[in-house]
VOPAGU-2260 file (C-alpha; in pm, 1 decimal, decimal comma):
REM VOPAGU-2260
SITE   aa  ch    i         X         Y         Z
SITE  MET   A    0  -10587,2   -1642,8     371,4
SITE  SER   A    1  -10360,0   -1894,6     200,7
SITE  ASP   A    2  -10366,0   -1934,3    -176,3
SITE  PRO   A    3  -10475,4   -2293,3    -263,1
SITE  ALA   A    4  -10303,5   -2275,2    -602,6
SITE  HIS   A    5   -9976,1   -2165,0    -442,2
SITE  HIS   A    6  -10006,1   -2442,2    -183,3
SITE  ARG   A    7  -10067,4   -2696,5    -459,2
SITE  ARG   A    8   -9758,6   -2580,4    -651,7
SITE  PHE   A    9   -9547,3   -2605,8    -337,0
SITE  TRP   A   10   -9681,6   -2952,5    -268,5
SITE  ARG   A   11   -9595,5   -3070,4    -622,9
SITE  TRP   A   12   -9232,3   -2972,0    -584,3
SITE  TRP   A   13   -9221,2   -3112,5    -232,3
SITE  VAL   A   14   -9324,6   -3450,0    -375,4
SITE  CYS   A   15   -9053,1   -3409,5    -640,2
SITE  ALA   A   16   -8808,3   -3359,2    -352,9
SITE  LEU   A   17   -8927,8   -3687,8    -202,1
SITE  LEU   A   18   -8863,5   -3854,4    -537,5
SITE  LEU   A   19   -8511,8   -3709,8    -527,7
SITE  LEU   A   20   -8464,3   -3865,1    -184,2
SITE  ALA   A   21   -8590,7   -4202,0    -310,5
SITE  SER   A   22   -8340,7   -4185,6    -597,7
SITE  THR   A   23   -8070,6   -4105,8    -343,4
SITE  ILE   A   24   -8152,5   -4416,2    -140,5
SITE  ASN   A   25   -8176,4   -4619,4    -461,7
SITE  TYR   A   26   -7823,4   -4528,0    -565,6
SITE  MET   A   27   -7675,2   -4560,0    -218,9
SITE  ASP   A   28   -7787,3   -4922,7    -217,1
SITE  ARG   A   29   -7653,5   -4965,1    -569,8
SITE  GLN   A   30   -7318,9   -4785,4    -537,6
SITE  THR   A   31   -7192,7   -4965,9    -230,2
SITE  LEU   A   32   -7077,4   -5250,3    -456,3
SITE  SER   A   33   -6869,8   -5040,4    -697,3
SITE  SER   A   34   -6727,6   -4836,2    -407,5
SITE  ALA   A   35   -6604,9   -5156,4    -243,0
SITE  ALA   A   36   -6526,9   -5333,4    -572,4
SITE  ALA   A   37   -6152,7   -5371,6    -518,3
SITE  ARG   A   38   -6200,0   -5519,9    -169,5
SITE  ILE   A   39   -6476,4   -5755,6    -278,5
SITE  THR   A   40   -6274,7   -5866,3    -581,4
SITE  LEU   A   41   -5981,0   -5943,3    -353,5
SITE  GLN   A   42   -6179,0   -6117,5     -79,8
SITE  PHE   A   43   -6369,4   -6346,4    -317,5
SITE  GLN   A   44   -6079,2   -6377,6    -565,4
SITE  LEU   A   45   -6285,6   -6259,6    -861,9
SITE  SER   A   46   -6175,0   -6203,3   -1218,9
SITE  GLN   A   47   -6288,7   -5885,0   -1392,8
SITE  GLU   A   48   -6547,9   -6088,2   -1583,3
SITE  GLN   A   49   -6684,2   -6231,8   -1257,5
SITE  TYR   A   50   -6720,0   -5881,1   -1120,2
SITE  GLY   A   51   -6900,3   -5797,4   -1443,6
SITE  ASN   A   52   -7129,2   -6092,8   -1371,9
SITE  LEU   A   53   -7243,1   -5920,8   -1051,0
SITE  GLU   A   54   -7349,7   -5622,0   -1259,0
SITE  PHE   A   55   -7499,2   -5860,8   -1514,5
SITE  ALA   A   56   -7712,5   -6023,7   -1242,3
SITE  PHE   A   57   -7824,9   -5682,4   -1122,0
SITE  GLY   A   58   -7904,3   -5561,0   -1472,6
SITE  SER   A   59   -8086,7   -5874,9   -1584,4
SITE  ALA   A   60   -8306,5   -5866,3   -1274,6
SITE  PHE   A   61   -8359,4   -5493,2   -1327,3
SITE  ALA   A   62   -8486,4   -5563,0   -1679,4
SITE  ALA   A   63   -8741,0   -5815,4   -1549,6
SITE  GLY   A   64   -8839,8   -5591,4   -1259,9
SITE  SER   A   65   -8888,9   -5293,0   -1490,1
SITE  LEU   A   66   -9159,3   -5470,1   -1688,4
SITE  PHE   A   67   -9317,0   -5633,4   -1381,6
SITE  PHE   A   68   -9342,4   -5316,9   -1175,3
SITE  GLY   A   69   -9430,5   -5109,6   -1479,7
SITE  LEU   A   70   -9746,1   -5316,1   -1519,7
SITE  LEU   A   71   -9818,6   -5299,2   -1146,2
SITE  ALA   A   72   -9776,8   -4921,0   -1142,5
SITE  ASP   A   73  -10063,4   -4886,7   -1389,5
SITE  ARG   A   74  -10286,9   -5128,8   -1204,1
SITE  PHE   A   75  -10228,2   -5048,1    -836,4
SITE  SER   A   76  -10187,6   -4735,7    -627,7
SITE  VAL   A   77   -9840,9   -4586,2    -662,0
SITE  ARG   A   78   -9884,2   -4451,8    -309,3
SITE  LEU   A   79   -9868,0   -4811,7    -180,1
SITE  LEU   A   80   -9649,4   -4975,6    -444,5
SITE  TYR   A   81   -9366,5   -4723,0    -418,3
SITE  PRO   A   82   -9285,7   -4766,2     -46,6
SITE  THR   A   83   -9322,9   -5142,5     -81,8
SITE  VAL   A   84   -9050,3   -5178,6    -344,9
SITE  LEU   A   85   -8826,8   -4932,9    -161,1
SITE  THR   A   86   -8852,7   -5134,3     159,8
SITE  VAL   A   87   -8771,7   -5465,1     -11,0
SITE  TRP   A   88   -8472,7   -5335,3    -205,2
SITE  SER   A   89   -8336,4   -5186,2     118,8
SITE  ILE   A   90   -8360,7   -5528,9     280,5
SITE  ALA   A   91   -8174,5   -5682,8     -15,6
SITE  GLY   A   92   -7896,2   -5428,9      24,5
SITE  PHE   A   93   -7879,8   -5495,2     397,6
SITE  LEU   A   94   -7849,5   -5871,2     345,5
SITE  THR   A   95   -7555,5   -5821,1     107,3
SITE  GLY   A   96   -7344,3   -5732,3     408,8
SITE  PHE   A   97   -7381,5   -6087,5     540,4
SITE  VAL   A   98   -7298,3   -6297,9     233,9
SITE  GLU   A   99   -7009,9   -6544,0     252,0
SITE  SER   A  100   -6978,6   -6653,7    -111,3
SITE  TYR   A  101   -6971,0   -6528,2    -467,4
SITE  GLU   A  102   -7301,3   -6704,0    -531,6
SITE  GLY   A  103   -7455,1   -6519,6    -236,2
SITE  LEU   A  104   -7343,9   -6190,7    -387,8
SITE  LEU   A  105   -7506,8   -6284,7    -718,5
SITE  TRP   A  106   -7838,5   -6360,5    -548,6
SITE  CYS   A  107   -7837,5   -6039,4    -345,4
SITE  ARG   A  108   -7752,4   -5825,8    -648,3
SITE  GLY   A  109   -8028,7   -5991,8    -846,2
SITE  LEU   A  110   -8284,7   -5929,9    -572,3
SITE  LEU   A  111   -8168,3   -5569,8    -536,4
SITE  GLY   A  112   -8193,1   -5509,2    -910,7
SITE  PHE   A  113   -8541,7   -5658,3    -940,3
SITE  PHE   A  114   -8695,6   -5439,0    -671,9
SITE  GLU   A  115   -8492,6   -5125,8    -747,3
SITE  ALA   A  116   -8651,1   -5137,2   -1092,2
SITE  GLY   A  117   -8983,6   -5046,4    -932,7
SITE  HIS   A  118   -8851,2   -4700,9    -845,3
SITE  TRP   A  119   -8865,0   -4562,6   -1197,8
SITE  PRO   A  120   -9219,8   -4662,1   -1305,2
SITE  CYS   A  121   -9351,9   -4527,7    -975,1
SITE  ALA   A  122   -9147,2   -4207,9    -981,5
SITE  LEU   A  123   -9211,7   -4120,9   -1346,6
SITE  LYS   A  124   -9582,3   -4190,6   -1312,1
SITE  THR   A  125   -9579,6   -3947,1   -1020,7
SITE  THR   A  126   -9404,2   -3663,4   -1206,7
SITE  GLN   A  127   -9623,8   -3722,9   -1510,5
SITE  ARG   A  128   -9934,1   -3663,3   -1300,1
SITE  LEU   A  129   -9788,4   -3370,4   -1108,1
SITE  LEU   A  130   -9627,8   -3155,4   -1378,0
SITE  ALA   A  131   -9706,8   -2994,3   -1712,4
SITE  PRO   A  132   -9512,8   -3114,0   -2020,9
SITE  GLY   A  133   -9287,4   -2807,6   -2025,8
SITE  ASP   A  134   -9198,9   -2857,3   -1658,6
SITE  ARG   A  135   -9134,4   -3230,7   -1669,8
SITE  ALA   A  136   -8770,5   -3213,6   -1780,8
SITE  MET   A  137   -8700,9   -2996,7   -1475,6
SITE  GLY   A  138   -8903,6   -3225,0   -1248,8
SITE  ASN   A  139   -8723,9   -3526,6   -1388,0
SITE  SER   A  140   -8392,2   -3349,9   -1332,3
SITE  VAL   A  141   -8480,9   -3316,5    -965,2
SITE  LEU   A  142   -8578,0   -3684,1    -959,1
SITE  GLN   A  143   -8267,2   -3798,2   -1145,9
SITE  SER   A  144   -8032,0   -3575,0    -946,9
SITE  GLY   A  145   -8104,2   -3789,5    -644,4
SITE  THR   A  146   -7899,7   -4064,2    -808,1
SITE  SER   A  147   -7597,9   -3834,4    -803,0
SITE  ILE   A  148   -7659,3   -3732,1    -443,9
SITE  GLY   A  149   -7674,8   -4096,7    -343,2
SITE  ALA   A  150   -7353,5   -4163,1    -528,5
SITE  ILE   A  151   -7191,1   -3858,9    -365,1
SITE  VAL   A  152   -7289,8   -3967,5     -15,7
SITE  THR   A  153   -7199,7   -4335,1     -57,6
SITE  PRO   A  154   -6820,3   -4288,3     -86,9
SITE  LEU   A  155   -6830,5   -4061,9     217,2
SITE  VAL   A  156   -7011,4   -4335,2     410,3
SITE  MET   A  157   -6753,7   -4585,2     286,4
SITE  MET   A  158   -6466,2   -4362,8     395,5
SITE  ALA   A  159   -6617,8   -4330,2     742,1
SITE  LEU   A  160   -6683,9   -4702,1     790,3
SITE  LEU   A  161   -6399,9   -4878,0     607,2
SITE  THR   A  162   -6099,3   -4987,7     811,5
SITE  PRO   A  163   -5774,5   -5160,4     713,4
SITE  GLU   A  164   -5953,5   -5491,5     774,3
SITE  LEU   A  165   -6048,2   -5637,2     434,2
SITE  GLY   A  166   -6397,4   -5743,8     542,1
SITE  SER   A  167   -6498,8   -5399,0     670,2
SITE  TRP   A  168   -6681,8   -5345,1     340,0
SITE  ARG   A  169   -6981,6   -5524,5     494,2
SITE  ALA   A  170   -7078,2   -5249,4     739,8
SITE  PRO   A  171   -7168,7   -4988,0     473,5
SITE  PHE   A  172   -7408,9   -5233,1     307,6
SITE  GLN   A  173   -7584,9   -5281,9     639,1
SITE  VAL   A  174   -7599,3   -4910,2     722,4
SITE  VAL   A  175   -7722,5   -4805,3     378,4
SITE  GLY   A  176   -7972,4   -5090,2     370,7
SITE  ILE   A  177   -8179,9   -4942,3     655,3
SITE  ALA   A  178   -8187,9   -4586,7     518,0
SITE  GLY   A  179   -8521,4   -4620,4     335,8
SITE  LEU   A  180   -8750,0   -4664,8     635,6
SITE  LEU   A  181   -8768,5   -4293,3     722,4
SITE  TRP   A  182   -8856,3   -4212,9     361,5
SITE  VAL   A  183   -9151,1   -4452,0     377,8
SITE  VAL   A  184   -9290,3   -4265,9     679,8
SITE  ILE   A  185   -9251,4   -3923,0     514,4
SITE  TRP   A  186   -9411,1   -4051,0     192,1
SITE  PHE   A  187   -9725,4   -4169,9     369,8
SITE  LEU   A  188   -9748,4   -3839,9     558,7
SITE  SER   A  189   -9710,6   -3634,5     239,0
SITE  VAL   A  190   -9916,7   -3824,3     -20,5
SITE  LYS   A  191  -10282,8   -3918,9      24,7
SITE  SER   A  192  -10459,6   -4202,9    -152,3
SITE  SER   A  193  -10654,4   -3953,8    -364,9
SITE  ASP   A  194  -10347,6   -3760,8    -483,6
SITE  LEU   A  195  -10223,9   -4013,0    -740,1
SITE  GLN   A  196  -10531,0   -4195,9    -863,1
SITE  VAL   A  197  -10465,3   -4459,5   -1127,9
SITE  GLU   A  198  -10690,9   -4431,1   -1428,6
SITE  ARG   A  199  -10812,6   -4749,2   -1595,7
SITE  THR   A  200  -10835,0   -4631,4   -1956,7
SITE  GLY   A  201  -10582,6   -4728,9   -2218,0
SITE  ILE   A  202  -10333,2   -4540,9   -2426,1
SITE  ASP   A  203  -10480,5   -4256,9   -2630,4
SITE  GLY   A  204  -10831,8   -4364,3   -2540,2
SITE  THR   A  205  -10787,4   -4734,1   -2624,9
SITE  GLN   A  206  -10915,8   -4966,1   -2351,4
SITE  GLY   A  207  -10703,3   -5227,0   -2177,2
SITE  LEU   A  208  -10347,8   -5357,6   -2176,5
SITE  VAL   A  209  -10363,8   -5510,1   -2525,4
SITE  GLY   A  210  -10485,1   -5181,5   -2667,9
SITE  ALA   A  211  -10211,9   -4996,2   -2483,4
SITE  LEU   A  212   -9942,9   -5227,5   -2622,0
SITE  TRP   A  213  -10080,1   -5197,5   -2973,9
SITE  GLY   A  214  -10084,2   -4820,7   -2943,7
SITE  LEU   A  215   -9716,6   -4823,0   -2849,4
SITE  VAL   A  216   -9618,8   -5064,1   -3127,2
SITE  LYS   A  217   -9775,8   -4830,6   -3384,7
SITE  ASN   A  218   -9598,6   -4525,9   -3242,0
SITE  VAL   A  219   -9264,4   -4454,2   -3409,4
SITE  ARG   A  220   -9158,6   -4246,4   -3109,2
SITE  PHE   A  221   -9173,2   -4559,7   -2894,5
SITE  TRP   A  222   -8916,4   -4743,0   -3107,4
SITE  ILE   A  223   -8689,6   -4440,7   -3129,3
SITE  LEU   A  224   -8693,0   -4404,4   -2751,4
SITE  ILE   A  225   -8611,4   -4772,5   -2705,1
SITE  TRP   A  226   -8296,8   -4715,2   -2909,1
SITE  VAL   A  227   -8224,4   -4396,4   -2714,2
SITE  VAL   A  228   -8249,1   -4560,0   -2372,7
SITE  ILE   A  229   -8039,0   -4860,1   -2478,0
SITE  CYS   A  230   -7762,5   -4622,4   -2585,8
SITE  ILE   A  231   -7766,3   -4383,2   -2291,2
SITE  ASN   A  232   -7819,3   -4647,4   -2023,5
SITE  SER   A  233   -7534,6   -4863,9   -2150,0
SITE  SER   A  234   -7300,7   -4565,2   -2142,6
SITE  TRP   A  235   -7404,0   -4450,0   -1795,8
SITE  GLN   A  236   -7396,9   -4796,3   -1637,3
SITE  VAL   A  237   -7042,9   -4859,0   -1759,0
SITE  LEU   A  238   -6925,9   -4533,6   -1600,4
SITE  ARG   A  239   -7118,5   -4600,0   -1280,4
SITE  ALA   A  240   -6999,3   -4956,1   -1230,1
SITE  TRP   A  241   -6638,5   -4939,2   -1346,7
SITE  LEU   A  242   -6510,8   -4592,3   -1256,1
SITE  PRO   A  243   -6367,9   -4686,3    -912,4
SITE  LYS   A  244   -6197,5   -4998,4   -1048,4
SITE  PHE   A  245   -6060,0   -4803,7   -1344,4
SITE  LEU   A  246   -5905,9   -4539,8   -1120,3
SITE  GLN   A  247   -5772,6   -4782,8    -861,1
SITE  GLU   A  248   -5660,4   -5072,2   -1079,4
SITE  GLY   A  249   -5617,7   -4899,4   -1415,0
SITE  ARG   A  250   -5444,9   -4578,2   -1305,6
SITE  GLY   A  251   -5304,8   -4669,5    -965,0
SITE  TYR   A  252   -5496,9   -4433,1    -738,1
SITE  LEU   A  253   -5526,3   -4520,9    -370,5
SITE  GLU   A  254   -5865,0   -4642,0    -242,5
SITE  ARG   A  255   -5923,0   -4335,8     -23,9
SITE  ASP   A  256   -5837,4   -4100,2    -311,2
SITE  VAL   A  257   -6076,0   -4289,8    -539,8
SITE  LEU   A  258   -6359,6   -4262,6    -287,3
SITE  GLY   A  259   -6297,2   -3889,0    -254,4
SITE  PHE   A  260   -6294,6   -3833,9    -629,0
SITE  THR   A  261   -6604,6   -4048,5    -673,9
SITE  SER   A  262   -6798,2   -3802,6    -458,1
SITE  VAL   A  263   -6669,5   -3513,8    -669,4
SITE  PHE   A  264   -6757,6   -3705,6    -985,9
SITE  TYR   A  265   -7118,4   -3739,4    -876,5
SITE  VAL   A  266   -7135,4   -3372,1    -783,9
SITE  ALA   A  267   -7049,6   -3309,6   -1148,5
SITE  THR   A  268   -7315,6   -3553,6   -1267,7
SITE  ASP   A  269   -7570,8   -3383,6   -1043,5
SITE  LEU   A  270   -7483,1   -3044,6   -1188,6
SITE  GLY   A  271   -7511,2   -3191,2   -1537,1
SITE  CYS   A  272   -7850,4   -3340,8   -1458,5
SITE  LEU   A  273   -7997,4   -3027,2   -1299,8
SITE  GLY   A  274   -7835,0   -2809,2   -1563,2
SITE  ALA   A  275   -7993,7   -3010,1   -1843,9
SITE  GLY   A  276   -8339,1   -2969,4   -1692,7
SITE  ALA   A  277   -8293,3   -2600,7   -1618,2
SITE  LEU   A  278   -8159,4   -2524,9   -1966,4
SITE  THR   A  279   -8447,8   -2711,2   -2129,2
SITE  LEU   A  280   -8698,1   -2515,3   -1919,6
SITE  TRP   A  281   -8522,2   -2187,8   -2005,2
SITE  LEU   A  282   -8533,2   -2259,8   -2379,0
SITE  VAL   A  283   -8902,8   -2354,7   -2369,2
SITE  ARG   A  284   -8998,3   -2038,4   -2183,4
SITE  ARG   A  285   -8819,7   -1832,9   -2447,0
SITE  GLY   A  286   -9027,5   -1974,5   -2728,4
SITE  MET   A  287   -8838,4   -2281,4   -2849,8
SITE  THR   A  288   -9054,8   -2587,6   -2904,8
SITE  VAL   A  289   -9046,4   -2845,5   -2629,2
SITE  HIS   A  290   -8891,5   -3123,0   -2837,1
SITE  ARG   A  291   -8636,1   -2896,2   -3002,8
SITE  SER   A  292   -8518,2   -2767,2   -2665,8
SITE  ARG   A  293   -8483,4   -3120,6   -2531,4
SITE  SER   A  294   -8298,4   -3237,3   -2842,3
SITE  LEU   A  295   -8052,7   -2946,0   -2829,1
SITE  VAL   A  296   -7971,4   -3012,9   -2464,8
SITE  PHE   A  297   -7946,4   -3387,4   -2538,5
SITE  PHE   A  298   -7690,4   -3318,9   -2812,8
SITE  GLY   A  299   -7478,5   -3106,6   -2581,9
SITE  CYS   A  300   -7477,6   -3378,7   -2318,4
SITE  ALA   A  301   -7388,9   -3643,7   -2577,1
SITE  CYS   A  302   -7087,9   -3435,9   -2683,2
SITE  LEU   A  303   -6967,6   -3417,2   -2323,2
SITE  THR   A  304   -7008,3   -3791,9   -2276,1
SITE  ALA   A  305   -6801,6   -3863,4   -2586,6
SITE  SER   A  306   -6502,2   -3701,4   -2416,7
SITE  THR   A  307   -6425,2   -4046,6   -2268,5
SITE  THR   A  308   -6231,7   -4100,0   -2591,9
SITE  LEU   A  309   -5956,9   -3886,9   -2439,5
SITE  VAL   A  310   -5916,0   -4125,4   -2145,8
SITE  ALA   A  311   -5698,7   -4360,7   -2350,9
SITE  PHE   A  312   -5445,2   -4081,0   -2405,9
SITE  LEU   A  313   -5436,7   -3940,6   -2053,6
SITE  PRO   A  314   -5217,7   -4067,0   -1770,9
SITE  LYS   A  315   -5292,4   -4034,4   -1402,2
SITE  GLY   A  316   -5339,9   -3666,3   -1325,2
SITE  VAL   A  317   -5564,6   -3360,1   -1327,5
SITE  GLY   A  318   -5640,8   -3380,7   -1699,3
SITE  LEU   A  319   -5778,1   -3733,1   -1670,1
SITE  LEU   A  320   -5997,0   -3645,7   -1373,6
SITE  PHE   A  321   -6132,0   -3333,8   -1546,5
SITE  VAL   A  322   -6233,3   -3532,2   -1854,7
SITE  LEU   A  323   -6412,5   -3785,7   -1636,2
SITE  LEU   A  324   -6605,6   -3503,9   -1467,4
SITE  LEU   A  325   -6718,2   -3369,5   -1806,1
SITE  ALA   A  326   -6820,2   -3714,3   -1926,7
SITE  GLY   A  327   -7015,8   -3784,9   -1608,9
SITE  ALA   A  328   -7202,8   -3454,6   -1625,9
SITE  GLY   A  329   -7303,9   -3524,9   -1983,5
SITE  ALA   A  330   -7396,4   -3889,8   -1925,7
SITE  LEU   A  331   -7648,1   -3817,5   -1650,2
SITE  GLY   A  332   -7777,8   -3498,8   -1814,4
SITE  LEU   A  333   -7918,1   -3710,9   -2097,3
SITE  PHE   A  334   -8181,1   -3877,5   -1880,9
SITE  PRO   A  335   -8419,0   -3590,3   -1788,3
SITE  CYS   A  336   -8476,7   -3517,2   -2157,5
SITE  TYR   A  337   -8534,0   -3883,7   -2234,2
SITE  TYR   A  338   -8776,0   -3927,7   -1941,4
SITE  ALA   A  339   -8978,9   -3625,3   -2050,4
SITE  MET   A  340   -9013,4   -3770,7   -2400,8
SITE  THR   A  341   -9141,9   -4101,8   -2264,5
SITE  GLN   A  342   -9402,5   -3924,1   -2053,4
SITE  GLU   A  343   -9577,8   -3804,2   -2368,4
SITE  LEU   A  344   -9625,7   -4149,7   -2518,1
SITE  SER   A  345   -9925,7   -4221,8   -2294,4
SITE  SER   A  346  -10128,2   -4023,2   -2045,3
SITE  THR   A  347  -10268,7   -4333,1   -1875,3
SITE  HIS   A  348  -10009,1   -4611,0   -1906,3
SITE  GLN   A  349   -9686,7   -4444,2   -1795,8
SITE  GLY   A  350   -9600,7   -4748,5   -1586,7
SITE  LEU   A  351   -9619,2   -4975,4   -1890,7
SITE  VAL   A  352   -9410,0   -4732,4   -2097,0
SITE  THR   A  353   -9142,2   -4699,8   -1828,9
SITE  GLY   A  354   -9140,0   -5073,6   -1766,2
SITE  LEU   A  355   -9094,2   -5163,0   -2131,3
SITE  MET   A  356   -8823,2   -4902,2   -2177,7
SITE  GLY   A  357   -8641,2   -5020,5   -1867,8
SITE  ALA   A  358   -8666,4   -5384,2   -1971,7
SITE  PHE   A  359   -8514,0   -5312,2   -2313,4
SITE  ALA   A  360   -8245,9   -5084,8   -2166,1
SITE  TRP   A  361   -8125,0   -5333,1   -1906,9
SITE  ALA   A  362   -8161,6   -5638,3   -2130,5
SITE  PHE   A  363   -7892,1   -5479,9   -2346,9
SITE  SER   A  364   -7679,1   -5300,4   -2085,9
SITE  ALA   A  365   -7653,7   -5599,5   -1849,4
SITE  PRO   A  366   -7453,2   -5813,5   -2100,3
SITE  VAL   A  367   -7241,0   -5505,7   -2173,4
SITE  GLN   A  368   -7109,7   -5522,8   -1815,4
SITE  LYS   A  369   -7001,2   -5883,3   -1860,1
SITE  LEU   A  370   -6840,2   -5807,5   -2196,8
SITE  PHE   A  371   -6666,1   -5502,5   -2052,4
SITE  GLY   A  372   -6510,3   -5718,4   -1780,9
SITE  ARG   A  373   -6403,6   -5978,3   -2038,3
SITE  LEU   A  374   -6244,2   -5703,3   -2249,1
SITE  VAL   A  375   -6048,1   -5578,0   -1947,8
SITE  ASP   A  376   -5930,4   -5931,8   -1867,5
SITE  ARG   A  377   -5804,7   -5977,1   -2223,8
SITE  THR   A  378   -5648,8   -5634,3   -2282,7
SITE  HIS   A  379   -5551,4   -5557,6   -1922,4
SITE  SER   A  380   -5684,7   -5207,5   -1980,4
SITE  PHE   A  381   -6009,3   -5021,2   -1919,1
SITE  ASP   A  382   -5937,7   -4753,5   -2180,9
SITE  LEU   A  383   -6092,5   -4899,8   -2496,2
SITE  GLY   A  384   -6416,5   -4995,4   -2322,1
SITE  LEU   A  385   -6459,0   -4649,3   -2169,3
SITE  ALA   A  386   -6392,8   -4480,5   -2503,2
SITE  CYS   A  387   -6655,5   -4691,4   -2679,9
SITE  ALA   A  388   -6912,4   -4639,4   -2403,8
SITE  GLY   A  389   -6881,4   -4263,5   -2435,8
SITE  TRP   A  390   -6999,2   -4257,2   -2796,2
SITE  THR   A  391   -7324,1   -4451,8   -2766,8
SITE  PRO   A  392   -7530,7   -4141,1   -2664,4
SITE  MET   A  393   -7435,0   -3979,8   -2994,7
SITE  LEU   A  394   -7597,8   -4274,6   -3171,7
SITE  ALA   A  395   -7909,4   -4201,8   -2967,2
SITE  PHE   A  396   -7906,2   -3836,1   -3075,5
SITE  LEU   A  397   -7876,6   -3935,0   -3441,1
SITE  ALA   A  398   -8198,3   -4136,1   -3409,0
SITE  LEU   A  399   -8378,5   -3838,2   -3254,1
SITE  TRP   A  400   -8245,8   -3604,2   -3521,3
SITE  LEU   A  401   -8317,5   -3824,5   -3821,1
SITE  PHE   A  402   -8640,5   -4005,6   -3734,7
SITE  TRP   A  403   -8838,9   -3813,7   -3469,8
SITE  PRO   A  404   -9166,7   -3685,2   -3621,0
SITE  LYS   A  405   -9191,9   -3310,2   -3663,6
SITE  GLU   A  406   -9388,3   -3116,6   -3401,4
SITE  ARG   A  407   -9589,4   -2800,7   -3407,7
SITE  LYS   A  408   -9468,5   -2509,3   -3199,6
SITE  THR   A  409   -9677,6   -2490,6   -2884,0
SITE  THR   A  410   -9661,6   -2313,3   -2553,6
SITE  SER   A  411   -9672,2   -2506,5   -2230,1
SITE  LYS   A  412   -9923,2   -2408,7   -1964,2
SITE  PHE   A  413  -10042,1   -2573,1   -1646,8
């Protein structure tokens, strides 16, 4: 006779694996632009600032979509909302392969960003309902690691489909754009309507959206986490969007070599992400408080990310690539700890929490992309911008260390 509890545990982690796959698709649609950045810049005759505008359009739309879909995730069934947003963002990615103008690129990136934003409220609401507090950092690591897998696979797809013809960058957009349909089928087969019921009560027992918002405004943790996500998202998005251009245009690597290293880079970020979750879980199970374990791991990841300072002093070579691997591992390892902290702000309005956090994060990081491009145009170097971006997670850690309310030592059970 099968053990229902064992079956339930297996099912929880199977759903987490589906979330990983959704993150993979999310980043495949996102990373096709940066992987083909040099070709697109050449074909449309873009300045660095104009390329930054493409990321600005994506980020601005992502900020709006975060709040919009965060509210929807609390009101409607995640089982239906999740596959809907995934399908639409896949269509947006597919259509990018047909654009004939810079303006068309801007519109497609905006549409992609708006609907991709729905992934995180849906995914984090799912892990919140599936996992105990002590397990959430690990569950969120699985979820977040899908972004690295997507970014690993995307350069390989690009290498397989790109030809010497300049316009061959279009085919990968079209191929990646249709990848989400199989996921939708598996999701509906794996998750029933009753598995992820949406409760209608407000935050900490307060009824309604207004009560939920007021509860967040009064919570000092909410404001600290807004600062945290602004810092870590700005750092990560700079690395994600500009790494291929930095290597190809800033250090003179060939396109094929850049695509190969990009896959290796995202292997490192995946290891950093999974390692952060596993280390947090290990510390909790050995008696360290949940928040202390997360903060310690967060600090270690922030230190790794700050290694981008060395980029300015390193020429093309093994040392430069090694530093970038360390920085990438640290930059993505920050997120599982942050996500787990947000999941304890509200037991019933996780969508609202995630949406607000995402809106603040992208409202700040989107202009950073434009400013980064302007800085490169003026200095003709990527080095200063990368060095500055690496230190923003340390500012996030300082806020956690100085202002986070003290917690009582508890054990986590499920």
